[in-house]
N, C-alpha and C positions, 0 to 999 in steps of 0.2 A: 676374207681368210680369217678363220678363228685362230687366236693365239693362246699360248699356255698362260696359266696364272703364274705371277711372279711375286717374290717378296718385295717389301718396301726398301727404299734407299737406306743404306747403312752409313758407316763413318769411315773417314780416313782412306779415301781412295776409290769408292764406288759403291754400287748396290750390294746389299747383303745377300748376294747370290751364293749358293753353295760352291765353294772353290774346289771343283772336282771335274775330271773328265768323265762324261757319262754319255753312253750311246744307247738311245732308246730305239732308234731305227737305223737302217742303213743311211748313209749320206749320199745323195739327198733323200730325205724322207718325203712322205706324200704331200705334206703341206708346203714344204719347200719346192717340190716339183710343180705344185699349182702356181706358185709365184714365178718360177722359171718359165712356165708356159705363157703366163701373162706378159712377162718381160719380152719374150720373143715376138709377141704381137704388138707391143707398145713402145719399146725402147730401141733406139738405133743399134744396129748390129755392131757398130764400131765401139760401143760401150761394153767392154768385156767384164768378166768377173773372175776372181781367183778360186773361190770355193763355192760350190753350188748349194747355198743354204739361204733361208730367209730369217734374218736376225730379228729377234724381238727384245733382247736385253743383253747388256754386257757390263762387266765390272770386275775389279780386281785383276785376275788373270784369265778370265773366261768370257766367251760369248755364247749365248743360248739361242737356239733356233726355234722355229714355230712348231717343230715336232718334239721339243723337249730335250734335244741333244745339247750337251754342254761341252764346248770345244775349247781346248787350251789355246790361248791367243799369243802367238809368237810373231804377230805382225803389227798390232796396235794401230790399225788404219794407216799403214806405212809411216810409222813413227809419229803419228798425230796425238794419240791418247797417252802420252807419257805419264800424265798425272792420273791415269785410269779413266775408264768410261764412267760417266755420271758422277764425277768427282763432286762430293758434297759442297765444297767451297764454290766450285763453278756453278753448280745447280742453284745454290742460294743466291749468288750474285746475279745470274741471268734472270731468275724468277723476279727478283726485286726490280731489275731494269725493265722487264716486260710490263710490270705494273706502273712504271713511270712513263716511258715512251720507247718506241722501237726504232725511230728514225727521224732525223731532221736534215741529214746531209751535213757533214762537218764543215764543208766549204760554203755552206749557206748559213747555218746557224750552229756554231760550235758548242761543244760540251766538254766537261772536265775530264771524263774518262779517257778520251783520246789523248789529251795532254799528259795525263798521268802515265799512260802506256809509253809515250815517247820519253818521258822523264826516266822511267824504269829502264828502257832500252839503252838510253844514253849512259846510264850508270853501270849497267851490267856488262855491256860489250867491252872487249879489250881496249885498253888505252885510257889515259886520263886527260886527253886533249878535249877541247870543246867539241861537242857533237850536236847533230840535229837528226831527227827521225821523221819519216813520212810513212803513213799506214796505207795498206792496200788490201786486196781480198785473197790472192793466191800467190804461191811461190813464183809461178811464171810471170805474173803481173809485176811482182816486185823486182824480178830479174830484169824485165824490160825497162822498168823505171831506173834501176841502178845504171844500166848502160846508157840510157837517155841522159841522165844527170852527168855521167862521166864525159860523154861527148860534149855536152854543153859547157862543162867546166874547162876541158882541155882544148876545145875548138878543133878537135881531131875526130876522125870517123872510125878508124879500124878498131876491131876488138878481137882478142885472141882467147879461145877456149882450148880445152885439152882433149886428147884421146880418151875415149870411154866416158866422156862427160854426159851428164843429164841435167838440163836446166828448164825443161818444160815443153809444152805442146803448142804454144802460140807460134806465130810465124818466125819472129826473131829467135825465140828460145829453141824452136826446132833447128834453126841454123846453128845454134850453139851446141845443141845436143849431137852426140856422135852416132848413136845407134840408129840404123836405118829402119829395120822392122821391129816393132810396129809403129814407131813414132814418126818417121819421115817419108816413107815410101809412098810416092804418088801425090804428096801434098805440096810440092814446090810450085814455083820457084820461091826460094827463101830470101830473107833480107840480105843485102850486099854488105861488103866490108867486114865479113866474119871469117876468121882464119883459125887454123888448128895447129897445135904444137904437141910434141910427145910428152906423155906423163911419165913419172917415175912409177914403175910397176915391178916391184922387187921379184915376184915369182917369174916374170918373163923378160927381165931386163938384162939377163946375162951377167949379173953381178955388179952392175953399175951402182956406185954410191949415189946418195942424194945430190951431192954437189956435181958429180959427173952428169947425172940425168938433167940437172938444171942447166948446166953448160950446153948440153945438146939442145934443149928447148930454146934457150936464149939465142943460140946460133941460128936456129930455124927462124925465130922471130925477126932477128936482125937482117937476115938474108932475104926472107920472103915478104916481110911487111915493112920493116924499117921503124925504129923507135920514134922517129919524128912524125910518123903517121898514126901512131897507136894511142888511142884514148884509154884503153883499159885491158887488163887481163882478168879473166874471171875463172875461178877454180873452186872446187869443193875440197876442203881440207881432208876429208875422207870421202871418196866417191860413193854415191848411193846406188842408183840403178846400174851404174857402170861396173859394180861388183864388189863394193866395200873395199876398194883398193886404198891401202894406207901408203902414201909415198915414203920413200926411204928418208931417214933423218937428214936434215939439211936441205932438202929439195925446196920446201916452201920458203924458208928464210932466204935462200939464194935468189929465188924469183922476186921476193919482196925487195931485197937489196937492189937488184937490177931495176925494178920498177921505180923505186924512189930516185935512183940516180938519173933516170930518164924522164921524170915527170909523168909517169904512166900511173893511172889509178889502179890500185890493187883491190879487186872485189872478191871477197870470200863468200861463196854461196853456202850458207849454213842452214839451208832449208831443212835438210834431213838430220844434220849433225848438231843442231843447236838445242838449247834448253835442256841441258843435263843428260842428253842421250849418251854421250861418250864418257860420262863421269866428270865432266867439267861443264860450266855454263855453255861454253862454245869450244868446238874442237880446235880452233886456232890456238887456244891456250896451251894445248899439249906441245905445240911446235914453238911456243914463245914468240908468235908473230902478232903484230897489231895491224890488221888490214885498214886500208883507207875507208872502205865501205863494206858493211856486212848485210847480207840479205837473209831474212828469217821468215819462217812460216810454220807449217806443220805443228810442232809441239807448243807453239806460242799460246794457244787459247783453249786447250782442253777439248778440242773437237769442233769449235766454231771457226768459220772461215775468216782468217786474218793473216796478213803478212806485213812485213816492214822492210824499209831500207834505212839503215842507220850509218852515218858517216861523219867524217870531219866537217866541221861547221862551214868552212870556206867552200868545200865541194858542194854540200847539200844546199847552201844558200845561194849558189850561183844561178839556180833556176828562177825565172821571173815568177811573181805572184800569179797564181792561176795556172802555172805550167805543170803542177803536180796535183793529183787528187783523183776523184772519181765518185760517182753517185753513192755507192755503198762502201767506199773505202773508209775503214775505221768505224764501221757500224757500232753503235753503242752497246749492243748485246755482246758482240765479239770483244769489245774493249774491256768490259767488266769481267768477261770470262778470262781474258788474258791477265788482268790484275789478280784474279783469284787463283789462276794457275801458277803464276809466279810466286804467290804466297804459299801455295802448296809445295812447290819445289823447295822453297826455303824452309818452311815450318815443319814439313813432314819428312825431311831428310831424304828426298828423292834423288838428289845428285850423288850422295854417298851410296844410296841404294843401287844406282846405276853401276858404280864400281864393284859392288858385291855381285851383281848379276854378271858382270864381265868376268869376274874371277871364276864363277861357276861355268859359264859358257866356254871360255877359252880352255879351262882345265879339262873339262869333259870332252870337248871336241878334239883337243890335242891328243887325249888318250885314244879316241877313235882313230885319229890319223896315224898314230903309232902302229895300230893293228891293221889298218886298211890303206894300202898304197893308192887306192882310188881317190883319197882325199889329198889333193896336191898342196893345199894351203889352208891354214886357219888364220884368220886375220880380223882385225877390228879393235875397237876400244869400248869399254863400258857395255851398255846394253845395245850394241851395234856390232854384231859379230857374224861372220860368214865362213862357209867352207867352199872351196873351189874344187870341183870334181873333174878328174882327168883320167885319161887312159894311162894306166900305170907303166906301160911299156914305152910310150912315146911322149907322155906329158901333154898330149893334145886335149883340148877341152871336150868334156863328155856331157853335152846337153841332154842326151837321151836319158842318162842316169839321173840327172837332176830332176827331169820331169817325172820319171818313175818314182823317185823318192818323195817328191812333193805330193804326187797323187796318192801314194801309200799313206803318208802322214794325214792328209785330208780325210781319207776314208776311215782312219783310225781316230779321228777327232782331235787333230793337232793342226792348227793353221800356220803354215810357213809360206814364205814368198821366195820365188826364184828371181834372179837378176843376172847382170853381167852382159857384156857385149856379145859373148859367145853363148849365153843362156845356160851356163854350167855352174852357177853359184846358187847356193841355198843360204838365205839370210835370216837371221834371228833378230827381231826388233820387238821384244816383249814390252808391255807396259811396265813402268817402274814400280807398279803396285803388285806385280805378280809375286806369289810365294815361292820359296825355294823348292817346296815339294812339287808344285805344278811345273816349275821350270825343269827340274830333273826328270819328271815323268815325260814331259814333252821330248827331251833329249833322248830318253830311253826308246821312245817310239821311233825317232830318227835312226838310232842305232839298229833297231830291229829291221827297219826298212832297208838299211844298207845291207844287212845280212841277207835278207830275202832277195835283194836285187842282184 
């Protein structure tokens, strides 16, 4: 497949691509259609795609396809490219590491960058207690290891996850995940000793306060599982795939208080919410909580595969030597990328930028909500904001409207993602390097899509 000519890499956040929405062909164009035809013949059908294009470059706030279309990126690889695609700091660090060595396996012949990433995670995550970190490849792999460590530490087996949760596609994490289609249907049986409790969901909770919602969940846990059997509770401080649900104030602190009182490990899954996405290093900070264990991935390494489990030293050190690790876990290319990405978050003002993006997103989407009763809720923090679409007469979820709106946006050159247990949520996860102008233009396309729908 022939690709379009592209400008060279620029500075501070990505390639020097023109930061504009530009449609040269319909989407998909002919070159993208060629790739889609090849995909149908070569790639398993279960590997779906969101927008039907063949990407050849990305940076700042745009992705460019093989037909020359420049698409506003409000997805950033599902919150992965927070520092921007082809971030110069990341590119330089990975290029240098490529010229040194690509792999030794840290558990065979260790190297400094793995240790340096662990040191950074121990310093950046909430709490000033002694911590340890272990590195892995994906969010699901890190979640599995967090549960494994909690079980080993507590000598208990049960784990509680929450309604609308998403924790991954491996066997254990499918069990933790709430949504059946497409993540679980037909893939069982799932790992045992996994239980579910009610989440605080302000739009659909009938006015429950955070404390009241926590009391409800705790009662379920005590009656159905028993604190004496429970190794860990795992929760996303703001749910991702579940619909960007922000629990009511007080919900997370009350759960943590109960967990501490009952020697239950509190695991915060910050795979989607971590690394500046919500306008803080970690979303737990907004609630003033200090989890026992934090799981991270996605935005950690500028697009390279890396994840981590960071937790209290006594918990993390409970696993025997050799009990944690993996052939590619903490690959040196990913580790230097993570160090460069962390430097970019700090030095390029990206955490503050996430707050600015949130102000624009929430302000403009709330203005749309005022004028359109089909928007039942606007919620999120920082550069992680969503709208929930409903039937204005009944409040019932309207997944068909969400799908039509997403399809319209994609055809008009704006990449957005749907989510939610009911499939009725449109989420905005732009790279933190996006310009105000592109962000506003993308939201205007959504506004027009709603008008047409």
